[in-house]
C-alpha positions as CSV (number, residue, x, y, z in Angstrom):
1,M,29.1,-69.8,-244.8
2,P,25.5,-70.9,-245.0
3,E,23.4,-71.4,-241.8
4,P,22.6,-75.0,-240.8
5,D,19.1,-76.0,-241.7
6,A,16.6,-77.7,-239.4
7,D,17.3,-81.2,-240.8
8,Q,21.0,-80.8,-240.0
9,I,20.3,-79.7,-236.5
10,T,17.8,-82.6,-236.0
11,T,20.4,-85.1,-237.2
12,V,23.1,-83.8,-234.8
13,R,20.7,-83.9,-231.8
14,A,19.5,-87.4,-232.7
15,F,23.1,-88.6,-232.8
16,N,23.8,-87.0,-229.4
17,R,20.8,-88.8,-227.9
18,F,21.8,-92.1,-229.5
19,Y,25.4,-92.0,-228.4
20,T,24.8,-90.9,-224.9
21,G,22.5,-93.9,-224.6
22,V,25.2,-96.2,-226.1
23,I,27.8,-95.1,-223.6
24,G,25.3,-95.0,-220.7
25,V,25.8,-91.5,-219.4
26,L,22.1,-90.7,-219.0
27,G,21.6,-92.5,-215.7
28,D,22.6,-91.3,-212.2
29,S,25.9,-93.1,-212.2
30,L,28.8,-94.1,-214.5
31,V,29.9,-97.6,-215.1
32,Q,27.9,-99.0,-212.2
33,S,29.6,-96.7,-209.7
34,P,28.2,-94.0,-207.3
35,Y,29.8,-91.3,-209.5
36,S,28.2,-89.2,-212.2
37,L,29.8,-88.5,-215.5
38,T,30.8,-85.0,-214.3
39,E,32.3,-86.4,-211.1
40,A,34.2,-89.0,-213.1
41,R,35.6,-86.3,-215.4
42,L,36.8,-84.3,-212.3
43,L,38.6,-87.4,-211.0
44,F,40.1,-87.9,-214.4
45,E,41.5,-84.3,-214.5
46,L,42.9,-84.6,-211.0
47,A,44.6,-87.9,-211.9
48,Q,46.6,-86.3,-214.7
49,R,49.0,-84.6,-212.3
50,D,50.0,-84.5,-208.7
51,A,48.2,-81.3,-207.9
52,T,45.9,-79.0,-209.9
53,E,44.8,-75.4,-209.2
54,V,41.0,-75.3,-208.7
55,A,40.8,-72.4,-211.1
56,D,42.4,-74.6,-213.8
57,L,39.9,-77.4,-213.0
58,R,37.0,-75.0,-213.4
59,R,38.3,-73.8,-216.8
60,A,39.1,-77.3,-218.1
61,L,35.6,-78.6,-217.1
62,G,33.6,-75.5,-217.8
63,L,31.9,-75.8,-214.4
64,D,30.1,-73.2,-212.2
65,P,32.5,-72.4,-209.3
66,G,29.9,-73.2,-206.7
67,Y,29.1,-76.6,-208.3
68,L,32.8,-77.5,-208.5
69,S,33.3,-76.5,-204.9
70,R,30.5,-78.7,-203.7
71,M,31.9,-81.7,-205.6
72,L,35.4,-81.2,-204.2
73,A,33.9,-80.9,-200.7
74,R,32.1,-84.2,-201.2
75,F,35.3,-85.9,-202.4
76,E,37.2,-84.4,-199.5
77,T,34.6,-85.8,-197.1
78,D,34.9,-89.2,-198.8
79,G,38.7,-89.2,-198.5
80,L,39.3,-89.0,-202.2
81,V,40.7,-85.4,-202.4
82,A,42.8,-83.1,-200.3
83,R,42.8,-79.3,-200.8
84,D,45.6,-76.9,-199.8
85,R,46.7,-73.4,-200.6
86,S,49.0,-73.0,-203.5
87,P,52.7,-72.7,-202.4
88,G,53.2,-70.1,-205.0
89,D,50.2,-68.0,-204.3
90,A,48.2,-68.3,-201.0
91,R,45.2,-66.8,-202.7
92,R,44.8,-69.9,-204.9
93,Q,43.7,-73.3,-203.9
94,V,45.1,-76.6,-205.2
95,A,43.5,-80.0,-205.1
96,R,45.1,-83.5,-205.3
97,L,43.9,-87.0,-205.3
98,T,44.6,-89.0,-202.1
99,A,45.8,-92.6,-202.4
100,R,42.1,-93.6,-202.0
101,G,41.2,-91.2,-204.7
102,R,43.7,-92.8,-207.1
103,E,42.3,-96.2,-206.3
104,V,38.7,-95.0,-207.2
105,F,40.0,-93.4,-210.4
106,A,41.8,-96.6,-211.4
107,M,38.5,-98.6,-210.8
108,L,36.5,-96.2,-212.9
109,D,39.1,-96.1,-215.6
110,E,39.3,-99.9,-215.8
111,R,35.5,-100.3,-215.9
112,S,35.2,-97.7,-218.6
113,A,37.9,-99.4,-220.7
114,G,36.1,-102.7,-220.2
115,E,32.8,-101.3,-221.5
116,I,34.5,-99.9,-224.6
117,R,36.4,-103.1,-225.2
118,A,33.0,-105.0,-225.1
119,L,31.5,-102.5,-227.5
120,L,34.3,-102.9,-230.0
121,A,34.5,-106.7,-229.6
122,G,31.0,-107.0,-231.1
123,L,32.2,-105.3,-234.4
124,S,34.1,-106.6,-237.3
125,E,37.5,-105.2,-238.0
126,A,36.2,-103.3,-241.0
127,D,33.4,-101.8,-238.9
128,R,35.8,-100.8,-236.1
129,R,37.9,-98.9,-238.7
130,R,34.8,-97.2,-239.9
131,L,33.7,-96.3,-236.4
132,L,37.1,-95.0,-235.2
133,G,37.6,-93.1,-238.5
134,A,34.2,-91.4,-238.1
135,M,35.1,-90.5,-234.5
136,E,38.4,-89.0,-235.5
137,A,36.6,-87.1,-238.2
138,I,34.2,-85.6,-235.7
139,R,37.0,-84.6,-233.4
140,G,39.0,-83.1,-236.2
141,I,36.1,-81.1,-237.6
142,L,35.1,-79.8,-234.2
143,G,38.8,-78.9,-233.5
144,D,39.8,-81.5,-230.9
145,A,41.8,-84.2,-232.7
146,P,45.6,-84.3,-232.3
147,R,47.5,-84.3,-235.5
148,P,49.0,-87.6,-236.5
149,A,52.7,-87.6,-235.5
150,A,54.0,-89.3,-238.6
151,H,53.1,-90.4,-242.1
152,T,54.2,-93.0,-244.6
153,L,54.1,-93.2,-248.4
154,R,52.9,-96.3,-250.1
155,E,51.7,-97.4,-253.6
156,P,47.9,-97.4,-254.2
157,R,45.7,-100.3,-253.0
158,P,42.3,-101.3,-254.3
159,G,39.9,-98.4,-253.6
160,D,42.6,-95.8,-253.3
161,L,42.2,-94.5,-256.9
162,G,38.5,-93.9,-256.4
163,W,39.3,-92.1,-253.1
164,V,41.7,-89.8,-255.1
165,V,38.9,-88.8,-257.5
166,H,36.4,-88.3,-254.7
167,R,38.7,-86.2,-252.5
168,N,40.0,-84.0,-255.4
169,G,36.4,-83.4,-256.4
170,V,35.3,-82.5,-252.8
171,L,38.4,-80.3,-251.9
172,Y,38.5,-78.3,-255.1
173,D,34.8,-77.6,-254.8
174,E,35.2,-76.5,-251.2
175,E,38.4,-74.6,-251.5
176,C,38.3,-73.2,-255.1
177,G,34.6,-73.4,-256.1
178,W,35.4,-75.6,-259.1
179,D,32.5,-77.5,-260.7
180,R,32.2,-81.2,-261.6
181,S,34.2,-80.8,-264.8
182,Y,37.3,-80.8,-262.6
183,E,36.3,-84.0,-261.0
184,A,35.7,-85.4,-264.4
185,L,39.3,-84.4,-265.4
186,V,40.7,-86.1,-262.4
187,A,38.7,-89.3,-263.2
188,S,40.0,-89.3,-266.7
189,V,43.6,-88.9,-265.5
190,V,43.2,-91.8,-263.1
191,A,41.5,-93.9,-265.7
192,D,44.3,-93.2,-268.2
193,Y,46.9,-94.1,-265.5
194,V,45.2,-97.5,-265.0
195,E,44.7,-98.3,-268.7
196,H,48.1,-97.2,-270.0
197,H,50.3,-97.6,-266.9
198,D,53.9,-98.3,-267.6
199,P,55.3,-99.8,-264.4
200,E,58.9,-99.1,-265.5
201,R,58.4,-95.4,-265.9
202,E,55.2,-94.4,-264.0
203,N,54.1,-94.6,-260.4
204,A,51.7,-93.2,-257.8
205,W,51.8,-92.8,-254.0
206,I,49.3,-92.5,-251.2
207,A,50.4,-90.7,-248.0
208,E,48.9,-92.4,-245.0
209,A,48.7,-91.4,-241.3
210,D,47.2,-93.4,-238.5
211,G,46.0,-95.9,-241.1
212,E,44.1,-93.4,-243.2
213,P,45.0,-91.8,-246.5
214,V,45.9,-88.2,-246.2
215,G,47.3,-87.3,-249.7
216,S,48.4,-88.5,-253.1
217,V,50.5,-87.8,-256.1
218,F,51.1,-89.4,-259.6
219,C,54.3,-89.4,-261.7
220,V,53.5,-90.2,-265.4
221,R,55.3,-90.1,-268.7
222,R,54.8,-86.9,-270.6
223,E,57.5,-87.4,-273.3
224,E,60.4,-89.8,-273.6
225,K,62.6,-87.6,-271.4
226,V,60.0,-85.6,-269.6
227,A,57.8,-86.8,-266.7
228,Q,54.8,-85.1,-265.3
229,L,53.8,-84.6,-261.7
230,R,49.9,-84.9,-261.4
231,L,47.1,-84.8,-258.9
232,L,49.1,-83.7,-255.9
233,H,46.7,-83.2,-253.0
234,V,47.0,-83.2,-249.2
235,E,44.0,-83.5,-246.8
236,P,43.4,-80.3,-244.8
237,A,43.9,-82.1,-241.4
238,A,47.3,-83.3,-242.5
239,R,48.7,-80.0,-243.9
240,G,51.7,-78.7,-242.1
241,M,53.0,-82.2,-241.4
242,G,55.4,-82.3,-244.4
243,V,53.1,-84.6,-246.4
244,G,53.1,-82.4,-249.5
245,R,56.9,-82.1,-249.5
246,A,57.3,-85.9,-249.0
247,L,55.0,-86.6,-252.0
248,V,56.8,-84.1,-254.3
249,D,60.2,-85.3,-253.3
250,R,59.2,-89.0,-253.9
251,C,58.0,-88.0,-257.4
252,V,61.2,-86.1,-258.1
253,R,63.4,-89.1,-257.0
254,F,61.3,-91.5,-259.1
255,A,61.6,-89.4,-262.2
256,A,65.4,-88.9,-261.8
257,D,65.9,-92.7,-261.1
258,H,63.9,-93.8,-264.2
259,G,65.6,-92.1,-267.1
260,Y,63.8,-88.7,-267.2
261,E,65.8,-85.5,-267.7
262,E,63.0,-83.1,-266.7
263,L,59.9,-83.1,-264.4
264,M,57.1,-80.7,-265.2
265,L,53.6,-80.0,-263.8
266,W,50.6,-77.9,-264.6
267,T,48.9,-75.9,-261.9
268,T,47.1,-72.5,-261.5
269,A,48.0,-69.2,-260.1
270,L,45.4,-69.9,-257.3
271,Q,47.4,-72.7,-255.7
272,K,49.9,-70.5,-253.7
273,P,50.7,-73.0,-251.0
274,A,51.6,-75.6,-253.7
275,H,53.8,-73.0,-255.4
276,R,56.0,-72.9,-252.2
277,L,56.3,-76.6,-252.2
278,Y,57.4,-76.7,-255.9
279,E,59.9,-73.9,-255.3
280,R,61.5,-75.7,-252.4
281,A,61.7,-78.8,-254.6
282,G,63.6,-76.9,-257.3
283,F,60.8,-76.2,-259.7
284,V,60.7,-72.9,-261.6
285,L,57.7,-71.2,-263.2
286,A,58.3,-71.7,-266.9
287,E,55.1,-70.5,-268.6
288,Q,52.0,-68.5,-267.7
289,E,49.0,-69.4,-269.9
290,P,46.4,-66.8,-270.9
291,P,43.3,-66.8,-268.7
292,T,40.7,-69.4,-269.9
293,R,37.3,-70.5,-268.7
294,R,37.6,-73.9,-267.1
295,F,35.9,-75.8,-264.1
296,G,33.3,-73.0,-263.8
297,D,36.0,-70.4,-263.1
298,E,38.5,-68.2,-264.9
299,I,41.7,-70.2,-264.7
300,H,45.2,-68.8,-264.9
301,G,47.2,-71.9,-265.8
302,Q,50.9,-72.2,-265.1
303,I,53.6,-74.7,-266.2
304,W,56.5,-75.4,-263.8
305,R,59.6,-77.3,-264.7
306,R,62.6,-78.9,-262.9
307,A,65.7,-80.3,-264.5
308,L,66.8,-83.7,-263.2
């Protein structure tokens, strides 16, 4: 993996400076309160449960033990926190918010939510979606975003087909090292689908989670009695959620319901995870093609088939 260059580092640092200014964490207090951002984080962690071991707080916040102890002592003096020995291990200390402490946390939480509400209120709905999507992307790339709990399948909307071409080009470059000729192939498949689409015998689906596309598949006519599954892809962040299986199953059901007797697909020996999906859906490897030079790589093509 290449080392980040100076411009990339400068860009990240500039964003950090900009965003900390936007949310107002550079001053001495948070949301016009007497508490710093770190102190507010500590109150937040304590508010998540009735009692928390101090060692767990230190790990969660990444704080120096002495610094954390001084903050807890201040909160204890102010009547916000009570500290006791752990009932399970007298060597460990636990901390809990008092009733006053929970009142202060509720105040900070309400003010913080109000500031974010005001920030979002000044944006159009489209800009909100862009902003929230970018935030989720940052969390996902840096390893903090929770996986969406569920996904749905829908037919393509305006802009989705361009997204399919773009994401296939990006992912197959990153994961397989394929060149632009693969993206050109995807573009030609999508263009052919639009220009010659038979709504009675062809369809496409976009998988969506949390309002964002996370995968796609096409079912197109190959021959009178043979359909072809094409351009199956699932975004990395959505893998393991059953998205690929749902897309393949929808394609199989559509082909069976619309007069086809067989569903086939073309893939390569490199796509091992996809092979497992196809096998579970009832496909069998029918043909191994001789190696050929395509997409800037040596490709071992395969044809898989499933009777309907």
